[in-house]
C-alpha positions in Angstrom: 187.9 188.5 -18.8 187.0 192.2 -19.3 187.8 192.0 -23.0 185.8 188.8 -23.8 182.8 189.9 -21.7 182.8 193.2 -23.5 183.0 191.4 -26.9 180.2 189.0 -25.8 177.8 191.9 -25.7 177.7 192.2 -29.5 179.2 189.0 -30.7 177.6 185.6 -30.0 180.7 183.7 -31.0 182.6 185.5 -28.2 179.8 184.6 -25.9 180.2 181.0 -27.0 183.9 181.1 -26.3 183.2 182.7 -22.9 180.8 179.9 -22.0 183.6 177.4 -22.4 186.0 179.1 -20.0 186.6 178.4 -16.3 185.4 181.6 -14.7 186.4 183.4 -11.5 183.4 185.1 -9.7 185.4 188.2 -9.0 186.5 188.6 -12.6 182.9 188.2 -13.9 181.4 190.6 -11.4 184.1 193.2 -12.1 183.8 192.9 -15.9 180.0 193.1 -15.9 180.0 196.0 -13.4 182.1 197.9 -15.9 179.4 197.7 -18.6 176.5 200.1 -19.1 173.1 198.9 -18.2 172.2 198.4 -21.8 175.3 196.4 -22.5 174.7 194.2 -19.4 171.1 193.6 -20.5 172.2 192.5 -24.0 174.9 190.3 -22.5 172.4 188.5 -20.2 170.0 187.9 -23.0 172.8 186.5 -25.2 173.5 184.0 -22.5 169.8 183.0 -22.4 170.0 182.0 -26.1 170.0 178.3 -26.9 172.2 176.4 -26.5 174.3 178.4 -24.1 171.4 178.5 -21.6 167.7 178.1 -21.2 165.4 180.2 -23.4 162.3 179.4 -21.4 160.6 182.0 -19.2 158.2 180.6 -16.6 156.1 181.4 -13.6 156.5 179.5 -10.3 153.6 179.9 -7.9 153.4 180.1 -4.1 150.1 178.5 -3.4 150.0 178.5 0.4 149.9 180.6 3.5 149.6 179.6 7.1 146.0 181.0 7.5 144.6 179.2 4.5 142.1 176.3 4.7 143.4 173.1 3.3 140.8 173.0 0.6 141.9 176.5 -0.5 145.5 175.3 -0.7 144.5 172.2 -2.7 142.4 174.4 -5.1 145.3 176.8 -5.6 147.6 173.9 -6.4 145.1 172.4 -8.9 144.9 175.7 -10.7 148.7 176.0 -10.9 148.8 172.5 -12.2 146.2 173.2 -14.9 148.3 176.1 -16.3 151.6 174.1 -16.0 153.2 176.3 -13.3 155.6 174.8 -10.9 154.3 174.9 -7.3 156.5 176.7 -4.8 156.1 174.9 -1.5 156.5 177.1 1.5 157.1 174.2 4.0 156.2 176.2 7.1 152.7 177.0 5.7 152.1 173.4 4.7 153.0 172.4 8.2 150.8 175.1 9.8 147.8 174.1 7.7 148.4 170.4 8.5 148.6 171.2 12.2 145.3 173.1 12.1 143.7 169.9 10.6 145.3 167.5 13.0 147.6 166.2 10.2 151.3 165.8 9.6 152.9 168.3 7.3 154.2 165.6 5.0 150.7 164.2 4.6 149.5 167.5 3.2 152.5 167.6 0.8 151.7 164.1 -0.3 148.1 165.0 -0.9 149.2 167.8 -3.1 151.5 165.5 -4.9 148.7 163.0 -5.6 146.5 165.5 -7.3 149.2 167.4 -9.3 152.0 166.5 -11.6 154.0 169.7 -12.1 157.4 170.2 -10.3 157.2 170.9 -6.5 159.8 173.5 -5.4 160.5 173.1 -1.7 161.5 176.2 0.3 161.7 177.2 4.0 163.2 173.8 4.8 165.8 173.2 7.5 167.9 170.6 9.1 164.9 169.1 10.9 162.5 169.4 8.0 159.8 172.0 7.5 160.7 175.2 9.3 158.2 176.5 11.8 157.9 180.2 12.7 156.2 182.2 15.5 153.1 184.1 14.8 154.8 187.5 14.3 156.7 186.1 11.3 153.9 183.9 9.9 151.5 186.9 10.1 154.0 189.4 8.7 152.2 191.9 6.5 155.3 192.6 4.4 156.0 196.1 5.7 159.6 196.1 4.5 158.4 195.5 0.9 155.6 198.1 1.3 157.9 200.8 2.6 160.7 200.0 0.1 164.4 201.0 0.2 166.6 202.3 1.7 166.3 199.3 3.9 167.8 199.0 7.4 166.7 195.7 9.0 163.1 194.8 9.7 160.8 197.9 10.3 159.2 196.0 13.2 162.5 194.7 14.6 161.7 191.1 13.8 164.6 188.6 13.3 164.6 185.1 11.9 163.1 183.1 14.7 162.1 179.4 14.7 159.9 177.1 16.7 162.6 174.5 16.9 160.7 172.2 19.3 158.0 171.7 16.7 160.6 171.2 14.0 162.5 168.6 16.0 159.3 166.8 16.9 158.6 166.2 13.2 162.2 165.4 12.1 161.3 161.9 11.2 159.4 163.3 8.2 162.4 165.3 6.9 163.7 163.0 4.2 160.2 162.3 2.9 159.6 166.0 2.2 162.7 166.0 -0.1 161.8 162.7 -1.7 158.3 164.2 -2.5 159.7 167.4 -4.1 161.4 168.1 -7.4 163.8 170.8 -6.2 164.9 172.3 -2.9 165.9 175.9 -2.1 168.7 176.8 0.2 169.2 180.4 1.6 172.6 182.0 1.4 171.7 185.4 2.7 173.2 184.8 6.2 176.6 184.7 4.5 175.8 188.0 2.8 175.3 189.8 6.1 171.6 188.9 6.5 172.0 186.8 9.7 168.7 188.2 10.9 166.8 187.0 7.9 167.8 183.4 7.3 169.1 180.2 8.9 172.8 179.8 9.4 174.9 178.9 6.3 175.7 175.5 7.9 172.1 174.6 7.7 171.9 175.5 4.0 174.9 173.2 3.4 173.2 170.3 5.1 170.0 170.7 3.1 171.9 171.1 -0.2 173.7 167.8 0.5 170.4 166.2 1.4 168.8 167.3 -1.8 171.7 166.0 -3.9 171.5 162.7 -2.0 168.1 162.2 -3.5 168.9 163.6 -6.9 166.9 166.8 -6.6 167.8 170.2 -8.1 169.3 172.8 -5.7 168.3 176.5 -5.8 170.5 179.1 -4.1 168.6 182.2 -2.8 170.7 185.4 -2.4 170.2 189.1 -2.0 171.2 191.7 -4.6 172.6 193.6 -1.5 175.1 196.2 -2.4 175.3 194.9 -6.0 179.0 194.0 -5.7 180.6 192.4 -2.6 177.3 190.9 -1.5 176.8 189.3 -4.9 180.3 188.0 -5.0 179.7 186.3 -1.7 176.4 184.9 -2.8 177.7 183.5 -6.1 180.8 182.0 -4.5 178.8 180.2 -1.8 176.2 179.0 -4.3 179.0 177.5 -6.5 180.7 175.9 -3.5 177.5 174.3 -2.4 176.8 172.9 -5.8 173.6 174.9 -6.6 172.0 174.4 -10.0 169.8 177.5 -10.0 170.5 181.0 -8.8 167.6 183.0 -7.2 168.1 186.7 -6.8 166.1 188.8 -4.3 165.7 192.5 -4.9 163.0 194.7 -3.4 164.1 196.1 -0.1 167.1 193.7 -0.2 168.5 195.6 -3.2 170.5 198.3 -1.4 172.7 199.3 -4.4 173.1 202.9 -5.3 171.4 202.3 -8.7 168.8 199.6 -8.0 167.8 198.8 -11.6 171.4 198.9 -13.0 172.5 196.5 -10.3 169.5 194.2 -10.7 170.0 193.9 -14.5 173.8 193.4 -14.0 173.2 190.8 -11.3 171.0 188.8 -13.7 173.7 189.0 -16.4 176.4 187.9 -14.0 174.2 185.0 -12.8 173.5 183.9 -16.4 177.2 183.6 -17.0 178.0 181.8 -13.7 175.0 179.6 -12.9 175.7 175.9 -13.6 172.1 174.9 -14.4 171.6 177.9 -16.7 168.4 179.1 -14.9 168.2 182.4 -13.1 165.1 183.3 -11.1 163.8 185.9 -8.7 161.8 185.3 -5.5 161.3 189.0 -4.7 161.6 192.0 -7.1 159.6 195.2 -7.5 157.9 195.7 -10.8 160.7 197.8 -12.3 163.2 195.2 -11.2 161.1 192.4 -12.8 161.1 194.3 -16.1 164.8 195.0 -16.3 165.5 191.5 -15.1 163.4 189.9 -17.8 165.2 192.1 -20.4 168.5 190.9 -19.0 167.7 187.2 -19.3 165.7 186.3 -16.2 164.1 182.8 -16.6 161.6 182.6 -13.8 159.6 184.8 -11.4 158.3 183.3 -8.2 154.8 184.8 -7.5 151.8 183.7 -5.5 148.2 183.6 -4.6 146.6 186.0 -2.1 148.0 185.7 1.4 151.2 184.0 0.1 154.2 186.3 0.6 155.4 185.9 -3.0 152.0 187.3 -4.0 153.3 190.8 -3.1 157.0 190.4 -3.3 157.2 190.3 -7.1 155.6 192.7 -9.6 154.5 195.4 -7.2 156.1 198.6 -6.0 156.6 200.4 -2.6 153.2 201.5 -1.4 151.4 198.8 -3.3 153.3 195.7 -2.2 151.2 194.2 0.7 150.0 190.9 1.9 146.7 189.9 0.2 147.9 190.8 -3.3 147.3 188.2 -6.0 150.7 188.4 -7.8 150.2 185.7 -10.4 148.1 187.6 -13.0 150.1 190.8 -12.6 153.4 188.9 -13.1 152.0 187.1 -16.2 151.1 190.5 -17.6 154.5 191.9 -16.9 156.2 189.0 -18.6 154.0 189.3 -21.7 154.7 193.0 -22.0 158.5 192.6 -21.8 159.2 189.5 -23.9 158.3 188.2 -27.3 157.2 184.7 -28.0 159.6 182.4 -29.9 159.5 178.6 -30.2 157.5 178.6 -26.9 154.9 180.8 -25.3 155.8 183.5 -22.8 155.5 182.4 -20.1 155.5 178.7 -20.8 152.4 176.7 -20.0 151.5 173.1 -19.5 152.0 172.2 -23.2 155.6 173.4 -23.0 156.2 171.5 -19.8 155.0 168.3 -21.5 157.2 169.0 -24.5 160.2 169.3 -22.1 159.2 166.1 -20.3 159.0 164.2 -23.6 162.4 165.5 -24.7 163.9 164.2 -21.5 162.2 160.9 -21.9 163.5 160.6 -25.5 167.1 161.2 -24.3 166.9 159.5 -20.9 167.5 161.3 -17.6 170.9 159.6 -17.2 172.1 161.4 -20.3 171.1 165.0 -19.5 172.1 167.7 -17.1 174.4 167.6 -15.2 176.0 165.3 -17.8 178.0 167.1 -20.4 179.3 166.8 -23.9 182.7 168.5 -23.7 182.2 171.6 -21.6 178.5 171.9 -22.2 175.7 170.3 -20.1 173.1 168.5 -22.1 170.1 170.6 -21.2 169.7 172.8 -18.1 168.5 172.3 -14.6 164.9 171.7 -15.9 166.3 168.4 -17.2 167.1 167.3 -13.7 164.0 168.7 -12.0 161.2 167.5 -14.4 162.1 163.7 -14.2 161.4 164.1 -10.4 157.8 165.2 -11.2 154.9 162.9 -12.1 154.4 164.7 -15.5 157.5 162.9 -16.7 155.9 159.5 -16.1 152.7 160.5 -17.9 154.0 161.7 -21.2 154.6 159.2 -24.0 157.1 159.1 -26.9 157.4 156.9 -29.9 161.1 156.4 -29.8 164.1 157.0 -27.6 167.6 157.7 -28.8 168.6 154.2 -27.8 165.7 152.8 -29.8 166.8 154.7 -32.9 170.4 153.5 -32.5 169.3 149.9 -32.3 167.4 150.0 -35.6 169.6 152.4 -37.6 171.4 151.1 -40.7 173.5 153.0 -43.2 176.5 155.4 -42.8 174.9 158.8 -42.5 172.1 160.5 -40.6 170.5 164.0 -40.8 169.4 165.4 -37.5 166.7 168.1 -38.0 167.1 170.4 -35.1 170.4 171.5 -33.5 169.4 171.5 -29.9 169.9 169.2 -26.9 168.1 166.1 -28.3 170.4 166.2 -31.4 173.4 166.5 -29.1 172.4 163.4 -27.2 171.4 161.4 -30.3 174.7 162.3 -32.0 176.6 161.0 -29.0 174.5 157.8 -29.0 175.5 157.3 -32.6 179.1 157.9 -32.0 181.5 155.2 -33.4 178.6 153.6 -35.3 178.0 156.1 -38.1 180.4 158.0 -40.5 178.6 161.3 -41.0 176.0 163.3 -39.1 174.3 166.3 -40.8 172.8 169.0 -38.5 170.1 171.3 -39.8 168.5 174.0 -37.6 166.5 177.1 -38.7 168.8 179.2 -36.5 172.1 179.4 -38.3 174.0 180.2 -35.2 172.6 177.3 -33.2 173.5 175.0 -36.2 177.0 176.3 -36.3 177.6 176.0 -32.5 176.1 172.5 -32.5 178.4 171.4 -35.2 181.4 172.9 -33.4 180.6 171.2 -30.1 179.9 167.8 -31.6 182.9 167.9 -34.0 185.3 168.3 -31.1 183.8 165.4 -29.0 182.6 162.8 -31.5 184.1 160.5 -34.1 181.7 161.0 -37.1 182.1 163.8 -39.6 179.7 166.5 -38.3 178.6 169.0 -40.9 175.9 171.7 -41.1 173.2 172.0 -43.8 172.9 175.8 -43.9 169.5 175.5 -42.3 168.2 173.6 -45.3 166.2 170.6 -43.9 165.6 169.2 -47.4 169.2 169.3 -48.4 170.2 167.6 -45.1 167.7 164.8 -45.7 168.6 164.4 -49.3 172.3 163.8 -48.5 171.7 161.3 -45.6 170.6 157.6 -45.3 168.3 158.5 -42.5 166.5 161.6 -41.4 165.5 162.1 -37.8 163.3 165.0 -36.6 164.6 165.8 -33.1 161.9 168.2 -31.9 159.2 167.1 -29.4 156.9 170.0 -30.2 153.9 168.3 -32.0 153.0 171.1 -34.3 156.6 171.6 -35.4 157.1 167.9 -35.9 154.0 167.6 -38.1 155.1 170.6 -40.1 158.6 169.3 -40.8 157.6 165.7 -41.4 155.1 166.7 -44.1 158.0 168.1 -46.2 160.5 165.4 -45.4 159.0 162.1 -46.7 160.3 159.0 -44.9 161.7 160.9 -41.9 161.7 159.4 -38.4 159.9 161.2 -35.6 160.4 160.8 -31.8 156.8 161.5 -30.8 
């Protein structure tokens, strides 16, 4: 494992081979720990490259706090929806706001769902439903984040405390919260030695199973901790519980001797290990956010003023405090650290719609966690987005099944070597003799040909990134992108091609 991980730093083909292997958590952590920070950073970014993982970078927004008015919460959610940012639902705050208005917590969540269509990411959720906390926790000013490491328990001696009587009284609502959400977070930090900061692991197991029962994505939250043993525990528990997404918390919960080295390496480790190919952070100082983004971080959870994620990401000791508006700061950090490619950085509503159309073309039943060979078709987004109203709103001209029903001839050129072409090629399996793949990224084209050739019956060949050559040598040409501007550009030069949107 040490050898292939070292090679994967500079060789994408080695990274491709590594992605196929069954991986032991200890071996991956040991091998990445042995790299330099620069090497680990490059390794993590390699594993963010399509099609090994997800090349999107996004912002997830905490819109709520217990002392907000309901109108303020709804307004925050509407703004997040307008920019296409997933809404991070702190269940306790929704329930507190509901209580102050004589409502049920689930009714506030449903009201948000009715006026938004982006994914809802459910957190602080326990075996009875929305967690409820005493005033000293709900009103916490974030002193630990403000003081910074070294961190030895809560500066005010607070421990994870719950108002279980309130939770139990509302337990009939529990399943409806999950049904209304797109993904559900579980907290594994109690298994990492953070018993004072989270619910018992058994409760995380219950909620993970409940989320999977309703087909929702599962996010596993873990501390950076000591950067070694604690990470091993977190990764192992996340995999055992079937988590799709890994969420890494740094800040005062990063107690490694070299904070930034450990944060970058944790992101790289997670990129290699995470089943759903998405790595996020729910709490990281500005310097951790920056090295994490360079190492392949997909998402940063931030927040509006009063929300705890508003200060937990993007600030530093001395400036991290309740009342901060983290969203604009985190957007600025992301834009400074990453260059735009096929999509904007961070992604916005247009990209979310593109993703929803792509899933609609392929069909949710054919995407992650479904695989072609050893590779999932898409990432955890492809499981989360269909559980969001935006999926029902987007329209497509054709699906892969519709194309299959009307296709005649013995060969097809698929313009684009990414997940839609994988699913379309599989749909055409046994009914066509030759499939030509053309992608402007030569490596993506090569890897797609390799994957499909090993799993499908037709002769799969590459076109050396030459769309016109691919089209000329095939009976049918299908443009597999769902990005309107790109589809229009390609279709103008390939007369008679079939588009999906």
